[in-house]
C-alpha positions as CSV (number, residue, x, y, z in Angstrom):
1,M,62.0,-134.6,-82.2
2,A,59.5,-132.4,-84.0
3,E,58.4,-135.4,-86.0
4,A,57.8,-137.4,-82.8
5,E,55.7,-134.6,-81.2
6,K,53.7,-134.3,-84.4
7,E,53.0,-138.1,-84.3
8,L,52.0,-137.8,-80.6
9,K,49.5,-135.1,-81.3
10,K,48.1,-137.1,-84.1
11,L,47.6,-140.1,-81.8
12,E,46.1,-137.9,-79.1
13,A,43.6,-136.4,-81.6
14,E,42.6,-139.9,-82.8
15,Q,42.2,-141.0,-79.2
16,A,40.0,-138.0,-78.4
17,K,37.8,-138.7,-81.4
18,E,37.4,-142.3,-80.4
19,D,36.5,-141.3,-76.8
20,A,34.0,-138.8,-78.2
21,D,32.4,-141.4,-80.4
22,F,32.3,-143.9,-77.5
23,L,30.7,-141.4,-75.2
24,S,28.2,-140.5,-77.9
25,L,27.4,-144.1,-78.4
26,L,26.9,-144.6,-74.6
27,D,24.7,-141.6,-74.5
28,K,22.6,-142.9,-77.4
29,E,22.3,-146.3,-75.8
30,S,21.3,-144.8,-72.5
31,K,18.6,-142.7,-74.1
32,E,17.3,-145.8,-75.9
33,F,17.3,-147.7,-72.6
34,D,15.3,-144.8,-71.1
35,K,12.8,-144.9,-73.9
36,D,12.4,-148.7,-73.7
37,S,12.1,-148.6,-69.9
38,E,9.4,-145.8,-70.1
39,I,7.5,-147.7,-72.8
40,S,7.5,-150.8,-70.7
41,R,6.4,-148.9,-67.6
42,I,3.5,-147.2,-69.5
43,L,2.3,-150.5,-70.9
44,A,2.5,-152.1,-67.5
45,A,0.5,-149.3,-65.8
46,F,-3.2,-149.8,-65.0
47,R,-4.6,-148.0,-68.0
48,A,-7.9,-147.0,-66.2
49,N,-5.8,-145.0,-63.8
50,S,-4.4,-142.0,-65.8
51,Y,-2.2,-140.9,-62.9
52,D,-0.5,-144.3,-63.0
53,V,0.0,-144.1,-66.8
54,L,1.7,-140.7,-66.5
55,D,3.5,-141.7,-63.3
56,L,1.9,-138.8,-61.3
57,Q,0.4,-138.5,-57.9
58,P,-3.3,-137.6,-57.6
59,G,-4.1,-134.0,-57.1
60,V,-1.2,-132.5,-59.1
61,P,-1.9,-129.2,-60.8
62,D,-2.6,-129.0,-64.6
63,E,0.8,-127.4,-65.3
64,D,2.6,-130.5,-63.8
65,I,0.4,-132.8,-66.0
66,K,1.2,-130.8,-69.1
67,R,4.9,-130.7,-68.3
68,C,5.0,-134.4,-67.6
69,Y,3.1,-135.3,-70.8
70,R,5.4,-133.2,-73.0
71,K,8.5,-134.7,-71.6
72,K,7.3,-138.3,-71.8
73,S,5.7,-137.9,-75.2
74,L,8.9,-136.5,-76.7
75,L,10.8,-139.4,-75.1
76,I,8.7,-142.3,-76.5
77,H,7.4,-140.7,-79.7
78,P,7.1,-143.5,-82.3
79,D,9.1,-141.3,-84.8
80,K,12.0,-141.2,-82.4
81,S,12.0,-144.8,-81.2
82,S,12.6,-148.1,-82.9
83,N,10.7,-149.9,-80.2
84,P,7.7,-151.7,-81.9
85,R,5.5,-151.0,-78.8
86,A,6.1,-147.3,-78.9
87,P,2.9,-146.5,-80.8
88,D,0.7,-148.3,-78.3
89,A,2.5,-146.7,-75.4
90,F,2.2,-143.3,-77.0
91,D,-1.5,-143.7,-77.5
92,R,-2.1,-144.7,-73.9
93,L,-0.1,-141.8,-72.7
94,A,-2.1,-139.4,-74.9
95,L,-5.4,-140.8,-73.6
96,A,-4.3,-140.5,-70.0
97,Y,-3.3,-136.9,-70.6
98,Q,-6.7,-136.1,-72.2
99,T,-8.5,-137.8,-69.4
100,L,-6.7,-135.7,-66.7
101,L,-7.4,-132.5,-68.5
102,D,-11.1,-133.3,-68.7
103,E,-12.6,-131.9,-65.5
104,K,-15.5,-134.4,-65.3
105,K,-13.4,-137.5,-66.1
106,R,-10.7,-136.4,-63.7
107,A,-13.3,-135.7,-61.0
108,I,-14.6,-139.3,-61.4
109,L,-11.1,-140.7,-61.2
110,D,-10.3,-138.6,-58.1
111,E,-13.4,-139.8,-56.4
112,A,-12.5,-143.4,-57.1
113,I,-9.0,-142.9,-55.7
114,A,-10.4,-141.3,-52.6
115,D,-12.9,-144.2,-52.2
116,A,-10.0,-146.6,-52.5
117,R,-8.1,-144.8,-49.8
118,M,-11.0,-145.0,-47.4
119,L,-11.5,-148.7,-48.1
120,L,-7.8,-149.4,-47.5
121,I,-8.0,-147.5,-44.2
122,R,-11.0,-149.5,-43.2
123,D,-9.4,-152.8,-44.2
124,L,-6.2,-152.0,-42.2
125,E,-8.4,-150.9,-39.3
126,L,-6.8,-147.5,-39.3
127,T,-8.2,-143.9,-39.1
128,V,-7.5,-140.8,-41.1
129,D,-5.4,-139.6,-38.1
130,S,-3.2,-142.8,-38.0
131,E,0.5,-142.2,-38.6
132,E,0.5,-144.7,-41.5
133,V,-2.2,-142.6,-43.2
134,K,-0.8,-139.1,-42.5
135,D,2.8,-140.2,-43.5
136,P,2.3,-143.2,-45.8
137,D,5.2,-145.4,-46.6
138,V,6.0,-147.4,-49.7
139,V,3.9,-150.3,-48.6
140,F,0.8,-148.2,-47.9
141,M,1.1,-146.5,-51.3
142,R,1.5,-149.8,-53.1
143,Q,-1.6,-151.2,-51.3
144,W,-3.5,-148.0,-52.1
145,K,-2.6,-148.3,-55.8
146,E,-3.9,-151.9,-55.8
147,K,-7.1,-150.8,-54.1
148,V,-7.6,-148.2,-56.8
149,K,-7.5,-150.9,-59.4
150,F,-10.2,-152.8,-57.5
151,V,-12.4,-149.7,-57.2
152,L,-12.0,-148.7,-60.8
153,A,-12.7,-152.3,-62.0
154,D,-15.8,-152.5,-59.8
155,N,-17.0,-149.1,-61.0
156,E,-16.6,-150.3,-64.6
157,A,-18.5,-153.5,-63.9
158,R,-21.3,-151.6,-62.3
159,R,-21.4,-149.2,-65.3
160,Q,-21.6,-152.2,-67.7
161,R,-24.5,-153.7,-65.7
162,Q,-26.4,-150.4,-65.7
163,M,-25.8,-150.0,-69.4
164,K,-27.0,-153.6,-70.0
165,A,-30.2,-153.0,-67.9
166,Q,-30.8,-149.7,-69.7
167,M,-30.4,-151.4,-73.1
168,Q,-32.8,-154.1,-72.0
169,E,-35.4,-151.5,-70.8
170,E,-34.9,-149.6,-74.0
171,G,-35.4,-152.8,-75.9
172,R,-38.7,-153.5,-74.1
173,E,-39.9,-150.0,-74.7
174,Q,-39.0,-150.3,-78.4
175,R,-40.9,-153.6,-78.7
176,R,-43.9,-151.9,-77.1
177,L,-43.8,-149.1,-79.5
178,D,-43.3,-151.5,-82.4
179,E,-46.4,-153.4,-81.3
180,E,-48.4,-150.2,-81.0
181,I,-47.3,-149.2,-84.5
182,A,-48.2,-152.6,-85.9
183,E,-51.6,-152.5,-84.2
184,R,-52.4,-149.1,-85.7
185,K,-51.3,-150.3,-89.0
186,R,-53.7,-153.3,-88.8
187,K,-56.5,-151.0,-87.9
188,R,-55.8,-148.7,-90.8
189,E,-55.7,-151.7,-93.2
190,H,-58.9,-153.0,-91.8
191,E,-60.6,-149.7,-92.2
192,V,-59.3,-149.4,-95.8
193,D,-60.5,-152.9,-96.6
194,W,-63.9,-152.2,-95.0
195,E,-64.3,-149.1,-97.1
196,K,-63.2,-150.9,-100.3
197,T,-66.0,-153.5,-99.8
198,R,-68.7,-151.0,-98.8
199,E,-70.3,-150.7,-102.2
200,Q,-70.2,-154.5,-102.6
201,R,-72.0,-154.9,-99.3
202,I,-74.6,-152.3,-100.2
203,G,-75.2,-153.9,-103.6
204,S,-75.6,-157.3,-101.9
205,W,-78.1,-155.9,-99.4
206,R,-80.1,-154.3,-102.2
207,E,-80.1,-157.5,-104.2
208,F,-81.2,-159.4,-101.1
209,A,-84.0,-156.9,-100.4
210,Q,-85.3,-157.1,-104.0
211,K,-85.4,-160.9,-103.9
212,K,-87.3,-160.9,-100.7
213,G,-89.9,-158.4,-102.1
214,A,-90.3,-160.5,-105.2
215,G,-90.8,-163.6,-103.2
216,G,-93.7,-161.9,-101.3
217,E,-95.6,-161.1,-104.5
218,K,-95.4,-164.7,-105.7
219,G,-97.0,-165.9,-102.5
220,G,-100.5,-164.3,-103.3
221,G,-100.0,-160.6,-104.0
222,K,-101.9,-159.5,-100.9
223,K,-101.2,-160.0,-97.3
224,K,-103.6,-162.2,-95.3
225,K,-105.6,-160.4,-92.7
226,I,-105.0,-161.5,-89.2
227,K,-108.2,-162.8,-87.5
228,T,-109.0,-160.9,-84.3
229,L,-109.8,-163.2,-81.4
230,G,-112.7,-162.5,-79.1
C-alpha cells in the first residue's frame, strides 16, 4: 500500500511538471504571437501619422506617449524577438515616439489631423454640433483616419513642390552669381593683359613717331610757306 501511494505521488509530480511545461510553452507562444501581431500592426500603420504607429489617439499627454512607447519597445525589441521584421518595426516606433515628443513636429501633425476632421465633416455634410461628430462611431473614426492620410500626403506633396521651386530659384541665383564672378574675372584678366602690353604699345608709338619725323626731313628739311590769298 505504501509502495502504491509512493508511485501515485511520483505520477502526480510528473504530471504537474508536464502541465507546468505546457503552460510555460503556451505563455511563450502567446507572447510571440503578441510580438508578431504588434510588429505587423506597426508596419501596416501609416508611418507619417505617429499616433497611428503608436496606436494612440491625438491629444494624449506626454506621459501616455512615454508609457506606450516603453511597453511596445520592450515587446518588439529585436533582441527579444526572432521576427526578421522586428528591427524595421522598432525603428518606426522609435521615430514616431521622437516625433510626438518634438513640440513643433507634433503641432504640425495635430494641425493636419484637425484639418482632416474638418474636411470629413464638410464631405459628410455635417457640423461640429452633429451627433456623429460629438460621439463618433467606428465608421467615422475609420473615415477620419483615412482623411488624415490624404491630408498628410497632400502636405508632403506641397512641401516637395515648394522645395523644388526653392531649389530652382536658388539655382537661378547661383547661376547669376557665377556669371557675375566670371565677368569680373574677365575684366581683371583684360586689365592685366592691357597692363602687360603697355610698354610694348608705348614703344611702338615712339617708333612710329620717330619714323614720321624722319620722313618729314627727307622731304626737304623745311616746311613750305602757305601762300596767303588776297
